[in-house]
C-alpha positions as CSV (number, residue, x, y, z in Angstrom):
1,X,13.9,14.8,-25.4
2,X,13.6,18.1,-24.4
3,X,16.9,18.8,-25.5
4,X,15.1,18.5,-29.5
5,X,12.5,20.3,-28.5
6,X,14.8,24.4,-29.5
7,X,16.2,22.7,-32.6
8,X,12.5,21.0,-34.0
9,X,11.0,24.5,-33.1
10,X,13.4,26.3,-35.1
11,X,13.5,23.8,-37.9
12,X,10.0,25.2,-37.9
13,X,10.4,28.9,-39.3
14,X,13.3,28.4,-41.2
15,X,10.8,26.5,-43.5
16,X,8.9,29.5,-42.8
17,X,11.1,32.4,-42.6
18,X,14.0,30.9,-45.2
19,X,16.2,32.4,-43.2
20,X,20.6,33.4,-44.3
21,X,22.8,32.6,-42.0
22,X,26.7,32.6,-41.7
23,X,28.9,30.5,-39.3
24,X,31.9,29.3,-39.1
25,X,33.2,25.6,-37.9
26,X,37.5,24.8,-36.7
27,X,39.7,22.3,-37.8
28,X,40.9,22.4,-34.5
29,X,44.0,19.3,-35.3
30,X,47.4,18.8,-32.7
31,X,49.9,14.9,-33.6
32,X,47.2,13.4,-35.8
33,X,44.3,14.2,-33.0
34,X,41.2,16.3,-33.8
35,X,39.3,18.3,-31.9
36,X,35.8,17.0,-31.7
37,X,32.1,18.2,-30.5
38,X,28.6,16.2,-30.1
39,X,26.0,18.5,-29.8
40,X,22.9,17.8,-27.0
41,X,20.4,18.1,-30.4
42,X,22.5,16.3,-32.7
43,X,23.6,12.6,-33.0
44,X,27.2,13.3,-34.9
45,X,29.7,14.4,-34.0
46,X,30.8,18.2,-35.6
47,X,34.0,20.2,-36.2
48,X,33.7,23.4,-33.1
49,X,32.1,26.0,-34.0
50,X,28.6,28.6,-34.6
51,X,26.9,31.5,-35.5
52,X,28.5,34.6,-36.6
53,X,27.7,37.5,-34.4
54,X,27.2,41.5,-35.4
55,X,30.8,43.2,-36.6
56,X,32.6,40.2,-35.6
57,X,34.8,39.1,-38.0
58,X,35.4,35.0,-39.1
59,X,38.6,35.0,-37.5
60,X,36.9,36.7,-34.0
61,X,33.7,34.3,-34.0
62,X,36.3,30.9,-34.5
63,X,38.3,31.8,-32.0
64,X,35.2,31.9,-29.6
65,X,33.0,30.0,-30.9
66,X,36.2,27.1,-29.9
67,X,37.0,28.5,-26.6
68,X,32.9,28.4,-25.5
69,X,32.6,24.8,-27.0
70,X,35.8,23.2,-26.0
71,X,37.9,25.6,-23.3
72,X,40.4,25.6,-26.1
73,X,41.9,29.0,-27.2
74,X,43.2,28.7,-30.9
75,X,46.3,30.1,-33.2
76,X,47.6,29.3,-36.4
77,X,44.6,30.0,-38.1
78,X,44.2,29.0,-41.7
79,X,41.3,29.2,-44.2
80,X,39.9,26.5,-46.0
81,X,36.2,27.6,-47.7
82,X,33.2,28.3,-48.1
83,X,30.7,26.7,-48.3
84,X,27.1,26.6,-49.3
85,X,23.6,24.6,-48.0
86,X,20.4,25.0,-48.9
87,X,19.0,22.6,-46.5
88,X,16.1,22.4,-43.5
89,X,14.4,25.0,-45.9
90,X,17.6,28.0,-45.4
91,X,20.8,29.0,-46.4
92,X,23.7,28.3,-44.6
93,X,26.9,30.0,-45.2
94,X,30.2,28.5,-43.3
95,X,33.1,29.4,-44.0
96,X,35.8,26.8,-42.3
97,X,39.1,27.0,-40.7
98,X,42.0,25.1,-39.4
99,X,44.2,26.4,-36.1
100,X,46.4,24.7,-33.7
101,X,45.1,24.7,-30.1
102,X,47.6,27.6,-27.9
103,X,47.6,24.6,-25.2
104,X,47.1,21.1,-26.2
105,X,46.4,20.6,-22.0
106,X,44.2,22.2,-21.5
107,X,41.3,20.9,-19.1
108,X,38.6,20.4,-22.0
109,X,34.8,21.7,-21.5
110,X,32.7,18.9,-20.6
111,X,28.9,18.3,-21.1
112,X,27.5,22.4,-21.4
113,X,23.6,23.0,-22.4
114,X,24.4,22.7,-26.2
115,X,27.0,20.2,-25.5
116,X,27.2,16.5,-25.3
117,X,30.7,15.5,-25.7
118,X,34.0,17.3,-26.9
119,X,37.2,14.8,-26.9
120,X,39.9,14.3,-29.2
121,X,40.3,12.1,-31.2
122,X,43.1,10.1,-33.5
123,X,42.2,10.6,-37.4
124,X,42.5,6.8,-38.2
125,X,39.9,6.5,-35.2
126,X,37.3,9.1,-36.0
127,X,33.8,8.9,-34.4
128,X,30.4,9.4,-36.6
129,X,30.6,12.8,-38.5
130,X,28.2,14.5,-40.1
131,X,27.9,14.8,-43.8
132,X,29.1,18.1,-43.6
133,X,32.3,17.3,-41.5
134,X,33.1,15.1,-43.9
135,X,33.6,17.2,-46.2
136,X,35.1,19.6,-44.6
137,X,37.5,16.9,-43.3
138,X,38.1,15.3,-46.2
139,X,39.2,18.7,-48.1
140,X,41.3,18.8,-45.0
141,X,43.1,16.2,-45.7
142,X,43.4,16.9,-49.6
143,X,45.4,19.6,-48.4
144,X,43.3,22.3,-50.0
145,X,43.7,25.2,-47.9
146,X,43.3,27.9,-50.4
147,X,40.3,30.3,-50.3
148,X,37.2,28.3,-52.3
149,X,34.1,28.3,-52.6
150,X,31.2,25.2,-52.8
151,X,27.6,25.4,-53.0
152,X,25.1,22.3,-52.4
153,X,22.3,21.9,-53.3
């Protein structure tokens, strides 16, 4: 229960300050399998990703976040799109990429302070995904790999 306290406190801050965030998510695929993570503070599964640091490109952030959360290095980054969300009192801007693993056999990072689970899942048997992850996945499966912006309110 204590692992959810920082997320709860952040959500209170978001309602007051109404910040803007810039993040990335990466759909890493290999032979009909998708790499997913489950955070310690949220119930569903997500594509690896996170915040973009100051003076960091979106591509650099995508590679860094996937490596930090999963242990996997990625290649062949393809831009899927930019998504804007207005929820929890903040504005999230998320750049989504598709990528391939440099080495599929790399041992996955297991259970960190932020990540409860990381694993490869068959596309035909995905676990419970967050709403945004489902949206990204549907665009990925439909072949929308050209730059577009989707605003969700």
